[in-house]
Structures are given as C-alpha cells and as structure tokens.
C-alpha positions in Angstrom: 7.6 4.8 17.8 8.2 8.4 16.6 7.9 8.7 12.8 10.1 11.6 11.6 9.6 11.5 7.8 6.4 13.2 6.6 5.4 10.7 4.0 2.1 12.6 3.3 4.1 15.6 2.1 6.5 13.4 0.1 3.6 11.7 -1.5 1.8 14.9 -2.5 5.0 16.3 -3.9 5.6 13.1 -6.0 2.1 13.2 -7.3 2.4 16.9 -8.2 5.7 16.3 -10.0 4.3 13.4 -12.0 1.1 15.3 -13.0 -1.3 13.0 -11.3 -5.0 13.6 -11.1 -5.7 13.4 -7.4 -7.4 15.0 -4.4 -6.7 14.9 -0.7 -9.5 14.6 1.9 -9.3 15.1 5.6 -11.3 12.9 7.9 -11.3 11.4 11.4 -8.3 9.2 12.1 -8.9 5.6 11.0 -6.7 2.9 9.6 -9.1 0.0 9.2 -10.1 -0.5 5.5 -13.7 -1.3 6.1 -14.3 1.6 8.5 -12.4 4.2 6.6 -14.3 3.4 3.4 -17.5 4.2 5.2 -16.1 7.4 6.5 -14.8 8.5 3.1 -17.9 7.3 1.3 -16.1 5.1 -1.2 -16.8 1.6 -2.3 -14.4 -0.8 -0.5 -13.3 -2.2 -3.8 -11.8 1.2 -4.6 -9.6 1.2 -1.5 -6.1 0.0 -1.7 -5.0 -2.0 1.3 -1.2 -1.9 1.8 0.7 -4.5 3.9 4.4 -4.9 4.5 5.5 -8.5 4.0 8.9 -10.1 4.8 10.0 -12.6 2.1 12.7 -15.1 3.3 14.4 -16.0 0.0 16.9 -18.2 2.0 18.2 -18.6 5.5 20.4 -15.6 5.0 18.5 -13.4 2.6 15.3 -11.4 3.3 13.5 -8.9 1.2 10.5 -6.7 2.1 7.6 -6.0 -0.1 4.7 -3.6 0.1 1.8 -5.8 -1.0 -1.2 -3.8 -2.3 -4.6 -5.3 -2.9 -8.2 -4.0 -3.3 -9.9 -3.2 0.0 -12.3 -6.1 -0.2 -9.4 -8.6 -0.5 -6.7 -10.2 1.6 -3.1 -10.5 0.6 -2.3 -14.0 -0.7 1.0 -14.7 1.1 1.4 -18.0 -0.8 1.2 -16.3 -4.1 4.0 -13.9 -3.1 6.1 -16.8 -1.8 5.6 -18.6 -5.1 6.4 -15.5 -7.1 9.8 -15.1 -5.4 10.4 -18.9 -5.0 11.0 -18.1 -1.3 11.7 -20.4 1.6 9.0 -18.7 3.7 7.0 -15.5 4.0 5.1 -13.6 6.7 3.8 -10.2 7.7 6.6 -7.9 8.7 6.8 -7.0 12.4 5.0 -3.7 13.1 8.3 -1.9 14.0 10.0 -3.0 10.8 6.9 -2.0 8.7 6.9 1.4 10.3 10.7 1.9 9.8 10.5 0.9 6.1 7.4 3.0 5.3 7.9 6.0 7.6 4.2 5.6 8.6 2.2 4.1 11.4 0.4 0.8 10.4 -3.0 1.8 9.0 -1.6 4.9 7.3 0.7 3.2 4.8 0.1 4.4 1.3 0.7 2.0 -1.7 3.9 3.8 -2.6 7.5 3.1 -1.4 10.0 5.9 -0.7 12.5 3.3 0.5 14.8 1.3 -1.8 14.6 -1.7 0.6 10.8 -1.9 0.0 9.6 -3.3 -3.3 6.0 -2.5 -4.4 3.7 -5.3 -5.5 0.1 -4.7 -6.7 -2.7 -7.0 -7.7 -4.0 -6.3 -11.2 -7.5 -6.1 -9.7 -6.6 -2.6 -8.6 -6.9 -1.4 -12.2 -10.6 -2.4 -12.3 -11.5 0.9 -10.7 -11.0 4.1 -12.6 -10.4 5.8 -9.3 -8.7 4.4 -6.2 -8.4 5.7 -2.7 -5.9 5.0 0.1 -4.6 6.4 3.4 -2.0 8.9 2.6 0.8 8.6 5.1 -1.5 9.8 7.9 -4.5 8.2 9.6 -6.5 11.4 9.0 -5.7 12.0 5.3 -6.7 10.0 2.2 -6.0 10.4 -1.5 -8.4 9.7 -4.3 -6.6 9.3 -7.6 -6.9 7.8 -11.1 -5.8 4.1 -10.9 -3.8 4.6 -14.2 -1.8 7.3 -12.5 -1.2 5.1 -9.5 0.2 2.3 -11.7 2.2 4.8 -13.7 3.8 6.5 -10.7 4.2 3.7 -8.2 5.5 1.3 -10.8 4.5 -1.8 -8.9 5.2 -5.3 -10.0 1.8 -6.5 -11.1 1.2 -10.0 -9.8 -2.0 -11.8 -8.6 -1.7 -11.5 -4.9 -5.3 -10.9 -3.9 -7.7 -13.3 -2.2 -11.3 -12.2 -2.3 -12.7 -12.1 1.3 
C-alpha cells in the first residue's frame, strides 16, 4: 500500500506550532517496540506503543481508536470494550489502520490526524518525564516531554494497559 501523506512532517509541524520540547532521531528502520527501544537506547517503559482498534458499538456502528500504552504493556481490549459499552472489539485490519493513520504499521505515532480516529492513552504514559515513539516513519523517532504529549495529542485517558 502506498502511503501518500507525510505524517512525519505533519507531526513535526504540529509539535513546532504547539511549542513542544522534542527531538527527532534517525535510526535503522524498525517497528517492533522491544527492538527499537534497544536501537534508540531508551527504556522500554518510555516507549509509546500505538495500535489501531476497531470498536463495534452495535451491529451497524463502528468507531476506530488509536490505543496508546507504554512499550512494556499490551493493549487491554476488554477495557476499551467496557469503556465504550461496545458489542465487540478487535484489532483493525492492517489496511484500515494504515488508511486511518497514513503510516505503515510499526511507524504509527500516538497522534491522530484523522477525525475518524479517536486517541486513547493509558495514564501510565505520564509516569515518564520523557516519552519516545516512532514518528510516522520506521526510521525516525521522537523523544518528547510526556506532559507535552498529553497536552497536544489530547487523548482520552483511560486504563487500557496490561503489564506484559
């Protein structure tokens, strides 16, 4: 699938506009949280893992959420289902996730540039003064203040992390 939108550039422009404290690093292309943490040299707890989830509110109504948890955790799909009082929930299909985020899976940042994609974040993310995530590309990451992340991304803060 060809991704046409440059999310990395949009993300950097947003962070600049909002006065965020951040830095971009270049590295070898990698999308797996445990491996990229080693490459970047950060603690895995500082990483934000971002996963697109399909929430089936009813037989006829679906919504999509970008679920963000610390890198050492898994997304608790049951907690998201309960939060929305949904009929069912599941990981979005790869093609749908890429269409909603404008990124290949593994490069998805914890921000949404699509009104059809709600942002959720576990409060555990705030336990690190600085967080890090893939920045719309597999070969770029952003380190930034966690307070700036919460202020700019404006996620719904709900407990959705399961410690691995």
